N, C-alpha and C positions, 0 to 999 in steps of 0.2 A: 234222279240223276246219279249216275255212278261216279264216285271219286276214287281214283287210283292212288296208290302210295306215291307215285311220282308227281301227282298233282300237288300233294302236300309238301313234298320235299322241294319241288320247284318253287313253290311259294316261299318257303323258308330261305331258299337261296337268293330270292329277290331281296329279302331283308338283310341277309348276311352271305354274300357270294363266296363260294368256296375258294376262289382265287385269293381271298384276303387271309386265309389261314397261314400260319407259320410253316416253314419247311419241315419241321419235325412233327407236325400235327397229322391227324388222321380223321378229319371231319368228313361227313357224308353218310351215305347209306352203307351200313356195315354188314347187315344181314337182311335177307328177304328179297322178294321179287318186286321190282318197282311197278309192275303192271297189275299186281294184286289189288282187288277192291279193298278199300278201308272200311272196316267194321266199327272200330272205335280206337281212340288214341289215348295212351297213358303218357303223362309228362313227369319227368324226374330229373334230378341233377346228375345222378349216376345210374348206370345200369348194373344191377347186382342180381343174384339168384332170387332174392326176396322181391325185387321189383318185377322180374319176369313172372314170378308166381302171382303177384298182384295183377299183372296184365291178364294172365290166364283167368283169374277169378272174375275180373270185370269184363271179359270177352273182348279184350283189345288185341288187335294184330299189328299194331304199330306203336313202338315206344320211341319218344323223342326226348333226348337227353343233351346236356351240355358237354359232359366228359365222355370221350370215346372209350368204350370197353376194350376195343382192339387198338392198342397204341403202338406196340412193337410187333415185329413179325412173329407169326405163329408157325411152328414147324410140325405141330401135331394137335389133335383134338381128342385127348384121352380122359379129360376131366381131372387132371392132376392139380389144378389150381382153380381159384374162383373165376378167373377170366374164361377158361375153357369150359367150366361147368355152366356158366351163364350163357355162353354162346350155344352150347349143346342144347340146353333147355329151350332157348328161343327158337332154334332151328326145328327141334322136335315138334313144337307147337305152332309152326308157321308164323312166327312173330318177327316182324322186321324191326331193326334197331337203326335209328338215325341220330347222328351227333352233329351239333353245331357248336364248335368250340372256339378256337382262337379267331376264327372269322367273325363270330358274334362278339368277341372281345374288341374287335377292331373297327366296328361301325358305330356311327353316332347315336343310333337308337338301340344299342346293345347293352351288354352287361354293365358297363360303367355308368351309363346314363341312368340305368335302373337304380344303382346305388346313389347317384347324385339326387335323383328324385326322392328316394327314401329319406335322404338327409335334408331335403328342401333347399338344395343349392340353386341359386339363380345365376344368370350370366355365365352359364357353364359352356365350356368348349373342350375340344380334345387337347390333351396335354402335349402329346408328341404326334404330329401329323406324319403320315407316310408319303414319301415322294414316289414318283414314277408309277402312280396308279391312274394318272390322267393322260388322255391323248387329245390331239387337235386334228380336226378334219378341215382341209381346205379344198373347195371345189368351185366350179365355174358353171353358172346357170343363166340361160336367157332371161332377160329382165322380167318378161311376162310370166315366167314359171318360178320365179324366186320364192314367192310365198308358199306355193304348194310343196316345193322341196324342203323349205325350212319347217313347215308344219309336220311333214313326214319325219324329219330328223328329230324334232322335239318330241313327237309321239314315241319315237324309239328310245328316248332317254338322253338325247344330246341337249346341251345348253343349260344345264342346272348348275348354278354356282351359289353355294350357301343357301340363303333364303330367297334367291332369285331364280326364276325359271324362264324358258324361252329366250335365253341369252344368245346373241350372235353378233357378228360384225360383217358388214358388206361394203364393197367399194366397186364403183362402175368402171368398166373397161371394154375393150374390143377383142373379141375372140376371132381367130383366123384359122381356117382349115379347108382342106380339099378332099372331098370324098373320092375314093378309088372306085373302079368299076365293079368291085365286089361289095361295096357298102350299100346300106339302105338308110340314107340320111333323112332325119326329120326336117332339117332345114338345108337348103342348097341343092345343087345339081351335081351329077357325076362328073368328075375331073374338072370341076370349076371352083376356083378359089372363092370362098365365102367369108364374109365379115359379119359378125353378129354382135349386137350390143348385149353384153353379159354383166352379171354381178359376180364378183369373187366373194364367196361367203365362207366364213370361218366359225366353227363351233367347237366347244370342248365337251368331252364325254368320258365316263369311267372306262378304263382300258378293257375291262371284261365284257363290255357291250360292243366291241369292235364289229363282230360278225353281224349283229342285229342292226347296227348303224349303217354299215355298208349295204346290207340288203334293202333297208329303207331308202337309201340314196338311189340305188339303181332302179328300184321300183317306181320312184316318184319322178326321176329325172327324164326329160323328154329325149335325150340323146341316146343313140345306139351305143356309143362308146363314151363313158363318163370319165372325164379327166379329174383326178383327185390326188391329194397328197395326205399322208398320215405322219404325225410327229408324236413321239413319246415325250412328255413334258416332265421337267424337274419340279414343277410347281407342287407345293404341298397340297394334299387333298384335305379340304376342311371337314370332310365327313368320314375320313378313314384315318385311324391311328390308334394309339394306345393311351389309356388313362383319360380321366376327365378332371378338369379343375374348375371350381366355381366358388360362389360366396354364400355364406349363411346370411340370413336376413339381419341378424344382430350378432355382434361379436360376443363370444362367450369366454369366461374364465376357464382355466384348465379343468377344474372339477365339474363345472357346469357342462362343458363340452363332453367330458367322459360320460356323464349321466345321460346326456342327450343322445350320444352315440349308442349306448347300451339300450336305451329305449327304442330308438328308431330301427336299429338293426337286430333287435330281439336277442341280445347277447347275454350269455351266462357270465362271461368275463372277457378280459382282453389284456394284452401286454402293450406297454407304451413307454415312450420317453417323455420326461417332464420338460416343460418350457417355463416353469416358474410362474412369474407374474405376467408373462406375455399373454394377451388375449388371442383368441382364435376366431378368424373370420373367413380367410381364404383357405379352402380345403381341396386337396387333390385326392382322387380315389382310383383304385385299380383292383378289380376282382382277381382272386387267386393270388399268385406269387408276384408281387409288384415292387420288390425292393430295388430292382434295377432302375426304378424311376426316382429314387431318392434325390439324386443330384439335379435332375430336371425339375422336380417339384420345388427344390430350394431356389433354383435359378428363376423360377417364375413366381417367387414370392409366397409360396404356400406356407401357411401357419401349421398345417397338419397334413399328413399323408395317411390315408386309411387303406389298408391292404391286408395281406396275409403272408404266412410262411417266411417271415423275416428271421434271418440268422443272427446269432448273438453279436458278432462283430459288426454287422450292418447297422445295428442300432446306434453305434458310435458315429456313423456318417451324418447324423442329423446335426452334429456339432452344437447341440443345445439351442439351435435356431428354429427348429421345427419339431413338432410332435410326430413321432411315428407310432401309429396305432395299429397293432397287429391284432385283428379281430378274428383271425382264423380263415383258412381257405374255404371251408364249407360255408361258414357264416357270411363271407363276403359275396358268395355266388348263389346262395340258395334261392334268392328271389328271381334268379334267371328263369325259373320255372314259370313265373307269371308272364314273362315275355312270350314264351311259347304258347301258353294257355290262351292269352288274350288274342294273339294274332290268328291262331287256328280257329278258335271259337267264333271270332268275328267273320272270318272269310269262308268257313265251311259249316253249314248248318244241317247237313244230312247224316251226321254221325255224332256220337257222344265223345266228349273230351274230358278226361279225368286228370286231376292232380294226385299223384301218389301220396299216401300218408306214411310210406316207409321212410324212416330216417336213415339215410345212407352215410351219414357222417361216421367214419371209423373211430373218431376221437371222442372220448368221454372226459368229463371234468369232475374234479372234487375240490372243495374249498373248505 
C-alpha cells in the first residue's frame, strides 16, 4: 500500500490541527510535494544542514520537526545563511520538510504533556485554556431519524467533552413547513402544510471540524433542506491551550526537586530561583519560552514552573513564592521527537521511521 506525504501530514494534523498555531508561526509542509510517496521518515527537533544530510544517508524523503526552518519570509535562496542552505539541500534531494510547532504546543497530548509525563505529574491539565475554539451545532431531526444523525455527527468528531464522548442534548417539538412545487420533500406533499414530531439536537465540536461536521449532518439527515444553526462559543476548550500543571506523587525539598528534574529531563545544568524551605509538589511546565506564564502559574498555586528562555528580570516575578526552573529551550522540547516517532510508527508500518542522532542544540555548556 502506497503512503503519500500528505497521508502522514494529515495524520499529524489530526493530532495537532494547524488552526491552533499562533499567528506568528509557520507550521505545516514547508518543502516537498504532498503527493510524493513516502520512502522513510526522519524525526528531529530542528531541521539543519546536518539533519538533511542524515536524511540523505538514511534514504528518508520526509523530515518531521518541531521548529519550522522557514519562519520569516524569504526573498532569495542563494545559500547565504544556514536557513537557505538547509532548504536548498532538501529541495535538491527531493526531501520534504514538515513542522508541527505551536499547534503541537497547544494540544492536550502535545509538547507539554510529554514534559509532564517525563516528570511523572498526575492530575495534570492545561494551564491556560484557549477560548473560541469550540462551536455549537443546533439542528432539527424527525424523531425516528435522531439516532442516525447523532451517530453520524459523533463519527465526524462532535460531542467530545473532556473524558466524555457522544455528548448531546435533545428536546422534542413540532416542526412545520410547506414544500413548494419545486421541492422534493421526504415527508409531506407539495403546497401542503406539514407538521412533524422532531427533536432539536445540540452538539459541541472543535471549530476546525466545521466542514466535516456539516457534511456529515447533510449526508445523514433525511430532509432535502437541513435547518441548522452554528454558534461560536466562548467556552474554554479543555483540550486546547498553553502549558500544563500537575502534581508530583510526593512533595520534594528544593534540592531534591532540582536533582529529580536534572535526572528526568537529562540536564547538564539549569538556572533557577530559590524557594528556601518550601517544598515542591504542584508543578507547571511549558516547553520552549514560557516565562509569559509566570503569573498564571502563580495564580494556580504552582510551586515551580519548568520552562526555558527566561530573561534576567523575569526571574524576579516569582516573588520568592515559586521556583522558576529554566532548563533551556532545547532541553525542554527535545523529547517532542518521541511524540512524532510514536504516532507515525504506530499508524504507518510500510516505511521506516528514524530518530536523528544529530544534536541540533546550538548552545554548549561548560562548568
